[in-house]
ZAGU-861941 format. One record per residue (C-alpha): residue number from 1; x, y, z; residue in three letters; chain. Coordinates in Angstrom, 2 decimals, always signed. Example, Ala and Ser with C-alpha at 12.3 -4.5 7.8 and 13.67 -1.06 7.14 Angstrom:
BEGIN
1|+12.30|-4.50|+7.80|ala|A
2|+13.67|-1.06|+7.14|ser|A
//
This chain:
BEGIN
1|+0.00|+0.00|+0.00|met|A
2|+1.46|+3.35|-0.95|glu|A
3|+1.69|+6.24|+1.49|leu|A
4|-1.08|+8.35|-0.02|gln|A
5|-3.46|+5.40|-0.16|thr|A
6|-2.67|+4.51|+3.45|ala|A
7|-3.38|+8.08|+4.53|leu|A
8|-6.72|+8.06|+2.69|asn|A
9|-7.69|+4.80|+4.40|val|A
10|-6.98|+6.50|+7.74|gln|A
11|-8.95|+9.61|+6.75|ile|A
12|-11.88|+7.41|+5.78|ser|A
13|-11.71|+5.22|+8.88|asn|A
14|-11.54|+8.19|+11.22|trp|A
15|-14.56|+9.71|+9.45|asn|A
16|-16.49|+6.47|+9.93|val|A
17|-15.43|+6.48|+13.59|leu|A
18|-16.50|+10.11|+13.91|tyr|A
19|-19.99|+9.31|+12.63|thr|A
20|-20.25|+6.13|+14.69|lys|A
21|-19.19|+7.98|+17.85|leu|A
22|-21.82|+10.64|+17.20|his|A
23|-24.48|+7.96|+16.92|arg|A
24|-23.31|+6.32|+20.13|phe|A
25|-23.25|+9.72|+21.86|his|A
26|-26.87|+10.32|+20.88|trp|A
27|-28.24|+6.83|+21.52|tyr|A
28|-26.41|+5.59|+24.63|val|A
29|-28.73|+4.75|+27.52|lys|A
30|-28.49|+3.25|+30.96|gly|A
31|-26.87|+3.89|+34.30|pro|A
32|-23.59|+5.07|+32.77|leu|A
33|-25.28|+7.42|+30.30|phe|A
34|-23.56|+10.56|+31.59|phe|A
35|-20.11|+8.97|+31.63|thr|A
36|-20.37|+7.41|+28.16|leu|A
37|-22.24|+10.35|+26.62|his|A
38|-19.33|+12.59|+27.63|glu|A
39|-16.65|+10.05|+26.63|lys|A
40|-18.16|+9.51|+23.19|phe|A
41|-18.22|+13.29|+22.66|glu|A
42|-14.55|+13.52|+23.67|glu|A
43|-13.70|+10.74|+21.21|leu|A
44|-15.65|+12.19|+18.27|tyr|A
45|-14.04|+15.57|+18.84|asn|A
46|-10.66|+13.87|+18.77|glu|A
47|-11.60|+11.95|+15.60|ala|A
48|-12.53|+15.22|+13.88|gly|A
49|-9.14|+16.70|+14.71|leu|A
50|-7.35|+13.55|+13.53|val|A
51|-9.15|+13.68|+10.18|val|A
52|-7.93|+17.24|+9.72|asp|A
53|-4.33|+16.33|+10.67|gln|A
54|-4.27|+13.40|+8.27|leu|A
55|-5.82|+15.36|+5.40|ala|A
56|-3.45|+18.28|+5.88|glu|A
57|-0.48|+15.92|+5.95|arg|A
58|-1.66|+14.27|+2.75|leu|A
59|-2.04|+17.68|+1.09|leu|A
60|+1.42|+18.71|+2.30|ala|A
61|+3.02|+15.73|+0.53|ile|A
62|+1.13|+16.38|-2.70|gly|A
63|-1.78|+14.01|-2.21|gly|A
64|-5.51|+14.44|-2.49|glu|A
65|-7.58|+13.46|+0.53|pro|A
66|-10.89|+11.76|+0.00|val|A
67|-13.56|+14.23|+1.04|ala|A
68|-17.07|+12.86|+0.53|thr|A
69|-19.18|+10.39|+2.47|met|A
70|-19.31|+8.16|-0.60|lys|A
71|-15.50|+8.12|-0.81|glu|A
72|-15.13|+7.51|+2.92|tyr|A
73|-17.39|+4.47|+2.78|leu|A
74|-15.70|+3.14|-0.35|glu|A
75|-12.19|+3.62|+1.09|thr|A
76|-12.70|+2.76|+4.75|ala|A
77|-11.94|-0.66|+6.11|thr|A
78|-14.24|-0.03|+9.08|leu|A
79|-17.93|-0.77|+8.78|ala|A
80|-20.68|+1.61|+9.68|glu|A
81|-22.52|+1.03|+12.93|thr|A
82|-24.52|-2.16|+13.32|asn|A
83|-27.24|-0.25|+15.17|asn|A
84|-25.81|-1.24|+18.54|glu|A
85|-28.33|-0.46|+21.29|thr|A
86|-26.58|-1.52|+24.49|lys|A
87|-23.74|+0.55|+25.92|ala|A
88|-21.55|-2.55|+26.16|ser|A
89|-22.14|-3.30|+22.46|glu|A
90|-21.16|+0.25|+21.55|met|A
91|-17.97|+0.09|+23.60|val|A
92|-17.08|-3.36|+22.23|ala|A
93|-17.54|-2.08|+18.67|ala|A
94|-15.18|+0.82|+19.41|leu|A
95|-12.54|-1.49|+20.88|val|A
96|-12.67|-3.59|+17.72|ser|A
97|-12.55|-0.54|+15.45|asp|A
98|-9.67|+1.08|+17.30|tyr|A
99|-7.68|-2.17|+17.15|lys|A
100|-8.26|-2.34|+13.39|ser|A
101|-7.23|+1.30|+12.92|val|A
102|-4.10|+0.64|+14.98|lys|A
103|-3.07|-2.26|+12.73|glu|A
104|-3.34|-0.01|+9.70|gln|A
105|-1.51|+2.82|+11.46|leu|A
106|+1.37|+0.43|+12.06|ile|A
107|+1.43|-0.22|+8.30|gln|A
108|+1.27|+3.53|+7.61|leu|A
109|+4.19|+4.14|+10.00|ala|A
110|+6.26|+1.44|+8.25|glu|A
111|+5.48|+2.82|+4.79|ile|A
112|+6.39|+6.33|+5.91|ala|A
113|+9.61|+5.10|+7.51|glu|A
114|+10.58|+3.22|+4.34|asn|A
115|+10.04|+6.44|+2.37|gln|A
116|+12.02|+8.50|+4.90|asn|A
117|+8.90|+10.52|+5.74|asp|A
118|+9.54|+11.13|+9.42|val|A
119|+6.62|+13.54|+9.78|ile|A
120|+3.99|+11.03|+8.62|thr|A
121|+5.71|+8.32|+10.65|asn|A
122|+5.56|+10.51|+13.75|asp|A
123|+1.89|+11.29|+13.13|leu|A
124|+1.06|+7.58|+12.83|ala|A
125|+3.05|+6.62|+15.92|val|A
126|+1.37|+9.37|+17.95|gly|A
127|-2.04|+8.09|+16.91|leu|A
128|-1.06|+4.54|+17.84|ile|A
129|-0.25|+5.79|+21.33|glu|A
130|-3.69|+7.46|+21.62|lys|A
131|-5.42|+4.32|+20.41|ile|A
132|-3.57|+2.14|+22.91|asp|A
133|-4.94|+4.33|+25.70|thr|A
134|-8.47|+4.22|+24.28|his|A
135|-8.40|+0.43|+23.89|val|A
136|-7.13|+0.02|+27.46|trp|A
137|-9.79|+2.31|+28.94|met|A
138|-12.68|+0.98|+26.87|leu|A
139|-11.64|-2.61|+27.57|ser|A
140|-11.52|-1.79|+31.29|ala|A
141|-15.09|-0.54|+31.02|tyr|A
142|-16.04|-3.93|+29.54|leu|A
143|-14.17|-5.69|+32.33|gly|A
144|-11.64|-7.21|+29.94|glu|A
//
């Protein structure tokens, strides 16, 4: 996978996550509503910033970021929400998605390193660190 393609996959996946997190934010119910409602908002705000970072990096290296919902869905490796209704289902879906995004970020970091693109490599590694924290915290919520 070439660098620009890998960046567009990330842009698409983070946009799918952004939308999924919004849905979870709106539809979460139960005794931990306030905690998860706030956490999902924090995560979708972060996803929005990540999309911008990735797109700007792609533009800086001469690429063209995908920029429509149709392109996001065609390019993303993440699936849209499965209409999860329980908080635990929502959190489990996010753990799975974040793990998938991390695997592809590792590939992006390797591609960037092989092309001596330290900036893109640093961006990918920084995102991996964030994801590791999210997976740990969300998994703790699930008791895993």
